[in-house]
Every structure is written in C-alpha cells, then in structure tokens.
C-alpha positions in Angstrom: -217.3 126.1 46.6 -214.7 125.8 43.4 -211.5 125.4 45.9 -213.4 122.1 47.3 -214.6 121.2 43.5 -211.0 121.4 42.8 -209.4 119.5 45.8 -211.8 116.6 45.2 -211.0 116.5 41.7 -207.1 116.8 42.8 -207.8 113.9 44.7 -209.6 112.2 42.3 -207.0 112.5 39.7 -204.3 111.3 42.5 -206.0 108.2 42.9 -206.3 107.3 39.4 -202.6 107.8 38.8 -201.7 105.4 41.7 -204.4 103.3 40.0 -202.5 103.3 36.4 -199.4 102.9 38.1 -200.1 99.7 40.2 -201.5 98.8 36.5 -198.7 99.4 34.6 -196.3 97.5 37.5 -198.8 94.3 37.2 -199.1 94.2 33.4 -195.5 94.9 32.5 -194.3 92.4 35.3 -196.4 89.4 33.5 -195.4 90.8 30.0 -191.6 90.8 30.8 -191.7 87.6 32.8 -193.2 85.8 29.6 -190.8 87.6 27.6 -187.7 87.1 29.4 -188.1 83.8 31.7 -188.2 81.2 29.5 -187.7 78.5 31.8 -188.5 79.4 35.3 -186.6 78.0 38.1 -185.1 78.8 41.7 -183.4 81.8 40.1 -183.1 83.9 37.3 -180.0 83.9 35.1 -178.1 86.9 34.2 -179.5 86.9 30.8 -182.9 86.6 32.2 -182.4 89.5 34.7 -180.8 91.8 32.0 -184.0 91.4 30.0 -186.2 91.8 32.7 -184.5 95.0 33.4 -184.3 96.4 29.9 -188.5 95.1 29.5 -189.1 97.3 32.5 -187.3 100.4 31.7 -189.2 100.2 28.4 -192.4 100.1 29.9 -191.6 103.1 32.4 -189.9 105.0 29.5 -193.4 104.4 27.4 -195.4 105.2 30.3 -193.5 108.6 31.0 -193.9 109.6 27.7 -197.9 108.7 27.8 -198.6 110.5 30.8 -196.1 113.8 30.2 -198.3 113.9 26.3 -201.5 113.5 28.4 -200.8 116.2 31.2 -199.7 118.7 28.5 -203.0 118.1 26.6 -205.4 118.2 29.7 -203.5 121.6 30.2 -204.0 122.9 26.9 -207.6 121.9 27.4 -208.1 123.8 30.2 -206.7 127.0 29.1 -208.7 126.5 26.2 -212.4 125.6 27.9 -214.5 128.8 29.3 -214.7 129.2 33.1 -217.9 126.8 34.1 -220.3 128.3 36.2 -222.0 126.6 39.2 
C-alpha cells in the first residue's frame, strides 16, 4: 500500500516537473522575445540571437537554482516529518 502511494506521488511529481518546465519555456520565450527582438522581421540579427541566447541561459540558471533549493527543502522536510500511518 505504501509503495503504491509512493509510486503515485512520484508520477505526480514527474508530471508537475514537466508542466513547470513547459511553462518556463513558454514564459521565458515570450519575455526574451519581447526584450531582445525590437524589430521583428524575416530573420534575427546577430545581436538579437546573442540576446535571446543569454536571456534563455539566465532563465534556465534561475530555474535550476530554484529547483535545487526546492528539492533540498523537500528532502529536509521529509526527514523531519514523522512517518504517516494509514
């Protein structure tokens, strides 16, 4: 029973992680495009390409920092929490 519950929870965590990653990509794409592409056209200038690349890098960096911190916090909370009884 506990193993089944843990498997379901892991599945939910994976689905949430995928949803969060998709949302990050969508939002960062919109924000980086607005910031970096001032005059949309048929192609991107080299400065726009560089700006977009750096912008996405910063978003991913921030996402990774937040994710690691969150995972660390969850791990600490699991260790501090008494086992549940079902």
